[in-house]
N, C-alpha and C positions, 0 to 999 in steps of 0.2 A: 694356393702355393704355400709350401713350407717356409717358415721364417728362417733365414740364414743368420748364424752368429756372425758378429763383426769380425772376429778373428778365425782363421782356419784352425780347426782342432788338430792337435798332434796326437796320433794314436800311439800306444805303447810300442816299444821296439819289437815285441813278440807278435805284433799284428801281422795278418796275412798281407800279401802284396795287394790284393783287391781292396782291403781296408785302408792301406796306406795311400793307394791311388785315389780312392774315393775322398779321403780327408784332404789330400793335396790338391784336388781339383774342384772341391766343393764351391768355392767362391766364384771360380770361372764359370762353372755350370749354372750357378744361380744367376749370374749376370747375363748369360745367354738366354736363359728362360725369361728374363725381363726385357730382352731386346725387342723393339717394336716390330721388326720383320719376323723374328723367330718365335715370339710369344704365342701367336696363334697355333703353332705346332705343338707347344707344350700344353695348351688348353684343349686342343682338339676342335676348336670352333673356328674354322676358316673356310673361306670361299675357294673355288678353284684358282682364282687369280692370286689370292694370298699364298696358296700352296705353290704355285708356279714361281712367285717372287722369292719365297723362302728357299726353294730348290735352287734357283739361279744364284742366290747369295751363297749358299753352301757350296755349290759347284765352283764358284770363283775362289773360295778359300781352299778347297781340297784338290782342285785340278792339278796343281803342281806336285802333289804328294802321292798321286796314284799313277800307276802305269797299266797299260792294257796289253 
């Protein structure tokens, strides 16, 4: 895993939206990558049970934000 800087980098004002979003969410994404439930998704080393647990956790977070 890449080492994350302690402070979120601030891209120059001429940066693209994608660059600004990446810089603005870097710390949050790094924290998710280290989360015990989600870490196996980031490493690709997970059992079917771990995968189901991670999907259930993500579903709980996203269920209210998506409509069918």
